[in-house]
PDB file of N, CA, C and O in Angstrom:
ATOM      1  N   MET A   1     183.517 106.586-128.414  1.00  0.00           N
ATOM      2  CA  MET A   1     182.374 105.992-129.570  1.00  0.00           C
ATOM      3  C   MET A   1     181.673 106.859-130.291  1.00  0.00           C
ATOM      4  O   MET A   1     181.028 107.608-129.557  1.00  0.00           O
ATOM      5  N   TYR A   2     181.530 107.070-131.429  1.00  0.00           N
ATOM      6  CA  TYR A   2     180.530 107.619-132.248  1.00  0.00           C
ATOM      7  C   TYR A   2     179.600 107.310-133.161  1.00  0.00           C
ATOM      8  O   TYR A   2     179.884 106.334-133.854  1.00  0.00           O
ATOM      9  N   TYR A   3     178.565 107.843-133.381  1.00  0.00           N
ATOM     10  CA  TYR A   3     177.147 107.617-134.169  1.00  0.00           C
ATOM     11  C   TYR A   3     177.202 108.244-135.617  1.00  0.00           C
ATOM     12  O   TYR A   3     177.452 109.449-135.632  1.00  0.00           O
ATOM     13  N   THR A   4     177.047 107.745-136.603  1.00  0.00           N
ATOM     14  CA  THR A   4     176.967 108.375-137.503  1.00  0.00           C
ATOM     15  C   THR A   4     175.703 108.219-138.503  1.00  0.00           C
ATOM     16  O   THR A   4     175.267 107.075-138.631  1.00  0.00           O
ATOM     17  N   GLY A   5     175.112 109.196-139.178  1.00  0.00           N
ATOM     18  CA  GLY A   5     174.024 109.374-139.764  1.00  0.00           C
ATOM     19  C   GLY A   5     173.808 110.837-140.432  1.00  0.00           C
ATOM     20  O   GLY A   5     174.657 111.705-140.631  1.00  0.00           O
ATOM     21  N   THR A   6     172.736 110.850-140.653  1.00  0.00           N
ATOM     22  CA  THR A   6     172.104 111.943-141.617  1.00  0.00           C
ATOM     23  C   THR A   6     171.861 112.683-140.699  1.00  0.00           C
ATOM     24  O   THR A   6     171.673 112.079-139.643  1.00  0.00           O
ATOM     25  N   GLU A   7     171.726 114.529-140.607  1.00  0.00           N
ATOM     26  CA  GLU A   7     171.310 115.088-139.252  1.00  0.00           C
ATOM     27  C   GLU A   7     170.366 114.495-138.639  1.00  0.00           C
ATOM     28  O   GLU A   7     170.374 114.313-137.422  1.00  0.00           O
ATOM     29  N   ALA A   8     169.148 114.010-139.665  1.00  0.00           N
ATOM     30  CA  ALA A   8     167.883 114.259-138.654  1.00  0.00           C
ATOM     31  C   ALA A   8     168.276 112.905-137.584  1.00  0.00           C
ATOM     32  O   ALA A   8     167.814 112.964-136.444  1.00  0.00           O
ATOM     33  N   GLU A   9     168.977 111.916-137.903  1.00  0.00           N
ATOM     34  CA  GLU A   9     169.165 110.654-137.234  1.00  0.00           C
ATOM     35  C   GLU A   9     169.702 111.110-136.076  1.00  0.00           C
ATOM     36  O   GLU A   9     169.107 111.168-135.000  1.00  0.00           O
ATOM     37  N   CYS A  10     171.227 111.551-136.362  1.00  0.00           N
ATOM     38  CA  CYS A  10     171.634 112.313-135.259  1.00  0.00           C
ATOM     39  C   CYS A  10     170.864 112.992-134.531  1.00  0.00           C
ATOM     40  O   CYS A  10     170.594 112.460-133.454  1.00  0.00           O
ATOM     41  N   GLN A  11     170.393 114.019-134.739  1.00  0.00           N
ATOM     42  CA  GLN A  11     169.342 114.781-133.823  1.00  0.00           C
ATOM     43  C   GLN A  11     168.717 113.999-133.041  1.00  0.00           C
ATOM     44  O   GLN A  11     168.961 113.922-131.837  1.00  0.00           O
ATOM     45  N   ALA A  12     167.426 113.016-133.930  1.00  0.00           N
ATOM     46  CA  ALA A  12     166.796 112.504-132.955  1.00  0.00           C
ATOM     47  C   ALA A  12     167.449 111.609-131.943  1.00  0.00           C
ATOM     48  O   ALA A  12     166.820 111.436-130.900  1.00  0.00           O
ATOM     49  N   TYR A  13     168.586 111.024-132.077  1.00  0.00           N
ATOM     50  CA  TYR A  13     169.676 110.716-131.332  1.00  0.00           C
ATOM     51  C   TYR A  13     169.778 111.133-129.623  1.00  0.00           C
ATOM     52  O   TYR A  13     169.657 110.655-128.495  1.00  0.00           O
ATOM     53  N   ASN A  14     170.069 112.285-130.302  1.00  0.00           N
ATOM     54  CA  ASN A  14     170.597 113.584-129.453  1.00  0.00           C
ATOM     55  C   ASN A  14     169.371 113.941-128.579  1.00  0.00           C
ATOM     56  O   ASN A  14     169.606 114.122-127.385  1.00  0.00           O
ATOM     57  N   ASP A  15     167.990 114.077-129.043  1.00  0.00           N
ATOM     58  CA  ASP A  15     166.372 114.585-128.525  1.00  0.00           C
ATOM     59  C   ASP A  15     166.433 113.078-127.233  1.00  0.00           C
ATOM     60  O   ASP A  15     166.277 113.240-126.022  1.00  0.00           O
ATOM     61  N   GLU A  16     166.689 111.736-127.896  1.00  0.00           N
ATOM     62  CA  GLU A  16     166.451 110.626-127.255  1.00  0.00           C
ATOM     63  C   GLU A  16     166.912 110.912-125.869  1.00  0.00           C
ATOM     64  O   GLU A  16     166.271 111.221-124.865  1.00  0.00           O
ATOM     65  N   VAL A  17     168.256 110.722-126.078  1.00  0.00           N
ATOM     66  CA  VAL A  17     169.264 111.105-125.094  1.00  0.00           C
ATOM     67  C   VAL A  17     168.951 112.057-123.949  1.00  0.00           C
ATOM     68  O   VAL A  17     168.782 111.884-122.742  1.00  0.00           O
ATOM     69  N   THR A  18     168.935 112.923-124.596  1.00  0.00           N
ATOM     70  CA  THR A  18     168.481 114.163-123.802  1.00  0.00           C
ATOM     71  C   THR A  18     167.357 114.218-122.812  1.00  0.00           C
ATOM     72  O   THR A  18     167.375 114.825-121.741  1.00  0.00           O
ATOM     73  N   ALA A  19     166.021 113.247-123.490  1.00  0.00           N
ATOM     74  CA  ALA A  19     165.069 113.420-122.580  1.00  0.00           C
ATOM     75  C   ALA A  19     165.200 112.076-121.622  1.00  0.00           C
ATOM     76  O   ALA A  19     164.735 112.080-120.482  1.00  0.00           O
ATOM     77  N   GLY A  20     165.671 111.273-122.014  1.00  0.00           N
ATOM     78  CA  GLY A  20     166.133 110.607-121.129  1.00  0.00           C
ATOM     79  C   GLY A  20     167.032 110.468-119.779  1.00  0.00           C
ATOM     80  O   GLY A  20     166.955 109.737-118.791  1.00  0.00           O
ATOM     81  N   SER A  21     168.020 111.623-120.233  1.00  0.00           N
ATOM     82  CA  SER A  21     168.612 111.946-119.126  1.00  0.00           C
ATOM     83  C   SER A  21     167.744 112.605-118.344  1.00  0.00           C
ATOM     84  O   SER A  21     167.636 112.057-117.247  1.00  0.00           O
ATOM     85  N   ASN A  22     167.079 113.568-118.474  1.00  0.00           N
ATOM     86  CA  ASN A  22     166.380 114.311-117.374  1.00  0.00           C
ATOM     87  C   ASN A  22     167.022 115.545-117.198  1.00  0.00           C
ATOM     88  O   ASN A  22     167.003 116.052-116.076  1.00  0.00           O
ATOM     89  N   TYR A  23     167.708 116.228-118.324  1.00  0.00           N
ATOM     90  CA  TYR A  23     168.459 117.275-118.127  1.00  0.00           C
ATOM     91  C   TYR A  23     167.353 118.316-117.878  1.00  0.00           C
ATOM     92  O   TYR A  23     166.216 118.185-118.332  1.00  0.00           O
ATOM     93  N   ASP A  24     167.742 119.325-117.152  1.00  0.00           N
ATOM     94  CA  ASP A  24     167.339 120.644-116.598  1.00  0.00           C
ATOM     95  C   ASP A  24     166.728 121.441-117.353  1.00  0.00           C
ATOM     96  O   ASP A  24     165.638 121.946-117.083  1.00  0.00           O
ATOM     97  N   MET A  25     167.686 121.718-118.866  1.00  0.00           N
ATOM     98  CA  MET A  25     167.366 122.424-119.652  1.00  0.00           C
ATOM     99  C   MET A  25     167.626 123.812-119.441  1.00  0.00           C
ATOM    100  O   MET A  25     167.124 124.514-120.319  1.00  0.00           O
ATOM    101  N   VAL A  26     168.313 124.490-118.470  1.00  0.00           N
ATOM    102  CA  VAL A  26     169.181 125.244-118.147  1.00  0.00           C
ATOM    103  C   VAL A  26     170.670 125.424-118.111  1.00  0.00           C
ATOM    104  O   VAL A  26     171.325 126.260-118.735  1.00  0.00           O
ATOM    105  N   ASN A  27     171.215 124.253-117.052  1.00  0.00           N
ATOM    106  CA  ASN A  27     172.440 124.114-116.878  1.00  0.00           C
ATOM    107  C   ASN A  27     173.340 123.381-118.053  1.00  0.00           C
ATOM    108  O   ASN A  27     174.536 123.595-118.250  1.00  0.00           O
ATOM    109  N   CYS A  28     172.324 122.284-118.942  1.00  0.00           N
ATOM    110  CA  CYS A  28     172.592 121.444-119.733  1.00  0.00           C
ATOM    111  C   CYS A  28     171.220 121.122-120.473  1.00  0.00           C
ATOM    112  O   CYS A  28     170.310 120.514-119.908  1.00  0.00           O
ATOM    113  N   VAL A  29     171.166 121.467-121.457  1.00  0.00           N
ATOM    114  CA  VAL A  29     170.199 121.882-122.569  1.00  0.00           C
ATOM    115  C   VAL A  29     170.167 120.679-123.797  1.00  0.00           C
ATOM    116  O   VAL A  29     169.329 120.696-124.699  1.00  0.00           O
ATOM    117  N   ARG A  30     170.920 119.942-123.703  1.00  0.00           N
ATOM    118  CA  ARG A  30     171.442 118.826-124.520  1.00  0.00           C
ATOM    119  C   ARG A  30     172.521 117.772-124.437  1.00  0.00           C
ATOM    120  O   ARG A  30     173.506 118.048-123.751  1.00  0.00           O
ATOM    121  N   TRP A  31     172.461 116.483-125.106  1.00  0.00           N
ATOM    122  CA  TRP A  31     173.428 115.486-124.937  1.00  0.00           C
ATOM    123  C   TRP A  31     174.624 116.202-125.074  1.00  0.00           C
ATOM    124  O   TRP A  31     175.459 116.566-124.246  1.00  0.00           O
ATOM    125  N   ALA A  32     174.503 116.378-126.757  1.00  0.00           N
ATOM    126  CA  ALA A  32     176.205 116.474-127.716  1.00  0.00           C
ATOM    127  C   ALA A  32     175.583 117.502-128.438  1.00  0.00           C
ATOM    128  O   ALA A  32     174.377 117.743-128.404  1.00  0.00           O
ATOM    129  N   TYR A  33     176.639 118.254-129.256  1.00  0.00           N
ATOM    130  CA  TYR A  33     176.417 118.778-130.333  1.00  0.00           C
ATOM    131  C   TYR A  33     176.653 117.775-132.119  1.00  0.00           C
ATOM    132  O   TYR A  33     177.866 117.800-132.331  1.00  0.00           O
ATOM    133  N   LEU A  34     176.407 117.514-132.520  1.00  0.00           N
ATOM    134  CA  LEU A  34     176.093 117.186-133.590  1.00  0.00           C
ATOM    135  C   LEU A  34     177.634 117.908-134.469  1.00  0.00           C
ATOM    136  O   LEU A  34     177.977 119.088-134.545  1.00  0.00           O
ATOM    137  N   ILE A  35     178.225 116.808-134.967  1.00  0.00           N
ATOM    138  CA  ILE A  35     179.543 117.249-135.767  1.00  0.00           C
ATOM    139  C   ILE A  35     179.407 116.988-137.600  1.00  0.00           C
ATOM    140  O   ILE A  35     179.660 115.947-138.207  1.00  0.00           O
ATOM    141  N   GLU A  36     178.980 118.162-138.108  1.00  0.00           N
ATOM    142  CA  GLU A  36     179.552 117.801-139.507  1.00  0.00           C
ATOM    143  C   GLU A  36     180.387 117.296-140.335  1.00  0.00           C
ATOM    144  O   GLU A  36     181.061 118.271-140.667  1.00  0.00           O
ATOM    145  N   HIS A  37     180.883 116.167-141.028  1.00  0.00           N
ATOM    146  CA  HIS A  37     181.459 115.951-141.599  1.00  0.00           C
ATOM    147  C   HIS A  37     181.960 117.359-142.887  1.00  0.00           C
ATOM    148  O   HIS A  37     181.216 118.209-143.376  1.00  0.00           O
ATOM    149  N   LYS A  38     183.431 117.151-143.124  1.00  0.00           N
ATOM    150  CA  LYS A  38     183.706 118.425-143.623  1.00  0.00           C
ATOM    151  C   LYS A  38     183.278 118.846-145.580  1.00  0.00           C
ATOM    152  O   LYS A  38     183.315 119.872-146.260  1.00  0.00           O
ATOM    153  N   ASP A  39     182.859 117.222-145.862  1.00  0.00           N
ATOM    154  CA  ASP A  39     182.069 117.224-147.356  1.00  0.00           C
ATOM    155  C   ASP A  39     180.531 117.209-147.176  1.00  0.00           C
ATOM    156  O   ASP A  39     179.776 116.910-148.101  1.00  0.00           O
ATOM    157  N   GLY A  40     180.124 117.534-145.984  1.00  0.00           N
ATOM    158  CA  GLY A  40     178.688 117.580-145.868  1.00  0.00           C
ATOM    159  C   GLY A  40     177.996 116.461-145.856  1.00  0.00           C
ATOM    160  O   GLY A  40     178.592 115.407-146.076  1.00  0.00           O
ATOM    161  N   GLY A  41     176.513 116.466-145.579  1.00  0.00           N
ATOM    162  CA  GLY A  41     175.744 115.511-145.751  1.00  0.00           C
ATOM    163  C   GLY A  41     175.778 114.319-144.735  1.00  0.00           C
ATOM    164  O   GLY A  41     174.791 113.606-144.556  1.00  0.00           O
ATOM    165  N   LEU A  42     176.874 114.156-144.131  1.00  0.00           N
ATOM    166  CA  LEU A  42     176.748 112.912-142.733  1.00  0.00           C
ATOM    167  C   LEU A  42     177.259 113.583-141.128  1.00  0.00           C
ATOM    168  O   LEU A  42     178.324 114.018-140.689  1.00  0.00           O
ATOM    169  N   PHE A  43     176.083 113.422-140.654  1.00  0.00           N
ATOM    170  CA  PHE A  43     176.914 114.113-139.290  1.00  0.00           C
ATOM    171  C   PHE A  43     177.200 112.688-138.401  1.00  0.00           C
ATOM    172  O   PHE A  43     177.032 111.552-138.845  1.00  0.00           O
ATOM    173  N   ALA A  44     177.611 112.988-137.218  1.00  0.00           N
ATOM    174  CA  ALA A  44     178.315 111.916-136.271  1.00  0.00           C
ATOM    175  C   ALA A  44     178.143 112.940-134.776  1.00  0.00           C
ATOM    176  O   ALA A  44     178.306 114.153-134.900  1.00  0.00           O
ATOM    177  N   ILE A  45     177.875 112.463-133.669  1.00  0.00           N
ATOM    178  CA  ILE A  45     177.399 112.267-132.448  1.00  0.00           C
ATOM    179  C   ILE A  45     177.801 111.356-131.922  1.00  0.00           C
ATOM    180  O   ILE A  45     177.805 110.228-132.415  1.00  0.00           O
ATOM    181  N   VAL A  46     178.397 111.779-130.359  1.00  0.00           N
ATOM    182  CA  VAL A  46     179.223 111.357-129.053  1.00  0.00           C
ATOM    183  C   VAL A  46     178.279 110.293-128.781  1.00  0.00           C
ATOM    184  O   VAL A  46     177.090 110.556-128.597  1.00  0.00           O
ATOM    185  N   ALA A  47     178.889 108.676-128.731  1.00  0.00           N
ATOM    186  CA  ALA A  47     177.626 107.829-127.963  1.00  0.00           C
ATOM    187  C   ALA A  47     177.364 107.575-126.465  1.00  0.00           C
ATOM    188  O   ALA A  47     178.177 106.958-125.777  1.00  0.00           O
ATOM    189  N   HIS A  48     176.303 108.027-126.018  1.00  0.00           N
ATOM    190  CA  HIS A  48     175.755 107.651-124.451  1.00  0.00           C
ATOM    191  C   HIS A  48     175.900 106.398-124.635  1.00  0.00           C
ATOM    192  O   HIS A  48     175.443 105.850-125.638  1.00  0.00           O
ATOM    193  N   PRO A  49     176.737 105.574-123.443  1.00  0.00           N
ATOM    194  CA  PRO A  49     177.348 104.376-123.005  1.00  0.00           C
ATOM    195  C   PRO A  49     175.661 103.791-122.447  1.00  0.00           C
ATOM    196  O   PRO A  49     175.370 102.607-122.280  1.00  0.00           O
ATOM    197  N   ASP A  50     174.757 104.939-122.244  1.00  0.00           N
ATOM    198  CA  ASP A  50     173.340 103.996-121.397  1.00  0.00           C
ATOM    199  C   ASP A  50     172.281 104.246-122.782  1.00  0.00           C
ATOM    200  O   ASP A  50     171.067 104.222-122.576  1.00  0.00           O
ATOM    201  N   TYR A  51     172.749 104.457-124.035  1.00  0.00           N
ATOM    202  CA  TYR A  51     171.664 104.709-124.884  1.00  0.00           C
ATOM    203  C   TYR A  51     172.257 103.914-125.731  1.00  0.00           C
ATOM    204  O   TYR A  51     173.253 104.605-125.947  1.00  0.00           O
ATOM    205  N   PRO A  52     172.449 102.630-126.619  1.00  0.00           N
ATOM    206  CA  PRO A  52     172.833 102.296-127.551  1.00  0.00           C
ATOM    207  C   PRO A  52     171.652 102.863-129.013  1.00  0.00           C
ATOM    208  O   PRO A  52     170.538 103.388-129.014  1.00  0.00           O
ATOM    209  N   SER A  53     172.536 102.454-130.040  1.00  0.00           N
ATOM    210  CA  SER A  53     171.401 103.255-131.304  1.00  0.00           C
ATOM    211  C   SER A  53     172.007 101.719-132.348  1.00  0.00           C
ATOM    212  O   SER A  53     172.730 100.791-131.986  1.00  0.00           O
ATOM    213  N   ASP A  54     171.330 101.986-133.747  1.00  0.00           N
ATOM    214  CA  ASP A  54     171.612 101.523-134.717  1.00  0.00           C
ATOM    215  C   ASP A  54     172.082 102.124-135.754  1.00  0.00           C
ATOM    216  O   ASP A  54     172.254 101.688-136.892  1.00  0.00           O
ATOM    217  N   LEU A  55     172.315 103.309-135.245  1.00  0.00           N
ATOM    218  CA  LEU A  55     173.112 104.189-136.490  1.00  0.00           C
ATOM    219  C   LEU A  55     174.196 103.697-136.444  1.00  0.00           C
ATOM    220  O   LEU A  55     174.522 103.170-135.380  1.00  0.00           O
ATOM    221  N   THR A  56     175.312 103.691-137.783  1.00  0.00           N
ATOM    222  CA  THR A  56     176.733 103.287-137.458  1.00  0.00           C
ATOM    223  C   THR A  56     177.127 104.018-136.611  1.00  0.00           C
ATOM    224  O   THR A  56     176.743 105.120-136.218  1.00  0.00           O
ATOM    225  N   SER A  57     178.423 102.955-136.155  1.00  0.00           N
ATOM    226  CA  SER A  57     179.423 103.285-134.901  1.00  0.00           C
ATOM    227  C   SER A  57     180.750 103.132-135.110  1.00  0.00           C
ATOM    228  O   SER A  57     181.238 102.042-135.413  1.00  0.00           O
ATOM    229  N   LEU A  58     181.435 104.211-134.964  1.00  0.00           N
ATOM    230  CA  LEU A  58     182.796 104.573-134.834  1.00  0.00           C
ATOM    231  C   LEU A  58     183.297 104.397-133.775  1.00  0.00           C
ATOM    232  O   LEU A  58     182.605 104.570-132.771  1.00  0.00           O
ATOM    233  N   GLU A  59     184.875 103.936-133.639  1.00  0.00           N
ATOM    234  CA  GLU A  59     185.412 104.477-132.459  1.00  0.00           C
ATOM    235  C   GLU A  59     186.037 105.671-132.443  1.00  0.00           C
ATOM    236  O   GLU A  59     186.532 106.309-131.514  1.00  0.00           O
ATOM    237  N   ALA A  60     185.953 105.869-133.511  1.00  0.00           N
ATOM    238  CA  ALA A  60     186.781 107.643-133.183  1.00  0.00           C
ATOM    239  C   ALA A  60     186.455 108.367-134.664  1.00  0.00           C
ATOM    240  O   ALA A  60     186.263 107.566-135.579  1.00  0.00           O
ATOM    241  N   LEU A  61     186.371 109.805-135.004  1.00  0.00           N
ATOM    242  CA  LEU A  61     186.386 109.980-135.907  1.00  0.00           C
ATOM    243  C   LEU A  61     188.051 110.682-136.670  1.00  0.00           C
ATOM    244  O   LEU A  61     188.890 111.434-136.172  1.00  0.00           O
ATOM    245  N   THR A  62     187.977 109.985-138.115  1.00  0.00           N
ATOM    246  CA  THR A  62     189.442 110.526-138.376  1.00  0.00           C
ATOM    247  C   THR A  62     189.776 111.614-138.834  1.00  0.00           C
ATOM    248  O   THR A  62     188.866 112.423-138.653  1.00  0.00           O
ATOM    249  N   ALA A  63     190.710 112.087-139.389  1.00  0.00           N
ATOM    250  CA  ALA A  63     191.213 113.438-139.830  1.00  0.00           C
ATOM    251  C   ALA A  63     190.240 113.624-140.847  1.00  0.00           C
ATOM    252  O   ALA A  63     189.707 114.732-140.800  1.00  0.00           O
ATOM    253  N   ASP A  64     189.725 112.626-142.044  1.00  0.00           N
ATOM    254  CA  ASP A  64     189.405 113.128-142.843  1.00  0.00           C
ATOM    255  C   ASP A  64     187.793 114.167-142.686  1.00  0.00           C
ATOM    256  O   ASP A  64     187.412 114.941-143.565  1.00  0.00           O
ATOM    257  N   TRP A  65     187.213 113.969-141.638  1.00  0.00           N
ATOM    258  CA  TRP A  65     186.524 114.412-141.089  1.00  0.00           C
ATOM    259  C   TRP A  65     186.057 115.907-141.070  1.00  0.00           C
ATOM    260  O   TRP A  65     184.962 116.468-141.069  1.00  0.00           O
ATOM    261  N   PHE A  66     187.372 116.308-141.054  1.00  0.00           N
ATOM    262  CA  PHE A  66     187.856 117.588-140.293  1.00  0.00           C
ATOM    263  C   PHE A  66     188.516 118.622-141.266  1.00  0.00           C
ATOM    264  O   PHE A  66     189.607 118.219-141.669  1.00  0.00           O
ATOM    265  N   ASN A  67     188.214 119.628-141.663  1.00  0.00           N
ATOM    266  CA  ASN A  67     189.398 120.473-142.806  1.00  0.00           C
ATOM    267  C   ASN A  67     190.446 120.766-141.903  1.00  0.00           C
ATOM    268  O   ASN A  67     190.471 121.005-140.696  1.00  0.00           O
ATOM    269  N   GLU A  68     191.439 120.677-142.926  1.00  0.00           N
ATOM    270  CA  GLU A  68     192.813 120.921-142.408  1.00  0.00           C
ATOM    271  C   GLU A  68     193.070 122.232-141.975  1.00  0.00           C
ATOM    272  O   GLU A  68     192.382 123.139-142.442  1.00  0.00           O
ATOM    273  N   GLU A  69     194.121 122.522-140.996  1.00  0.00           N
ATOM    274  CA  GLU A  69     193.773 124.032-140.486  1.00  0.00           C
ATOM    275  C   GLU A  69     194.722 124.256-141.412  1.00  0.00           C
ATOM    276  O   GLU A  69     195.428 123.336-141.825  1.00  0.00           O
ATOM    277  N   GLU A  70     194.847 125.587-141.864  1.00  0.00           N
ATOM    278  CA  GLU A  70     195.477 126.370-142.474  1.00  0.00           C
ATOM    279  C   GLU A  70     196.654 127.309-142.129  1.00  0.00           C
ATOM    280  O   GLU A  70     197.131 128.044-142.993  1.00  0.00           O
TER     281      GLU A  70
END
């Protein structure tokens, strides 16, 4: 599952999960990387099972999120 929102919203979720998970900041410095929609302006992040969010959720990112292979 993924959460979608603005870059700031998704980064705030990432920061919350990272801080709450007590990552050592050496071997693991963040929960996940943000994924930008190919058209820009919308971002997604993998949902952590222990950290629910009010962001919009998607079961999967569809092909329209990504640039087509050339």
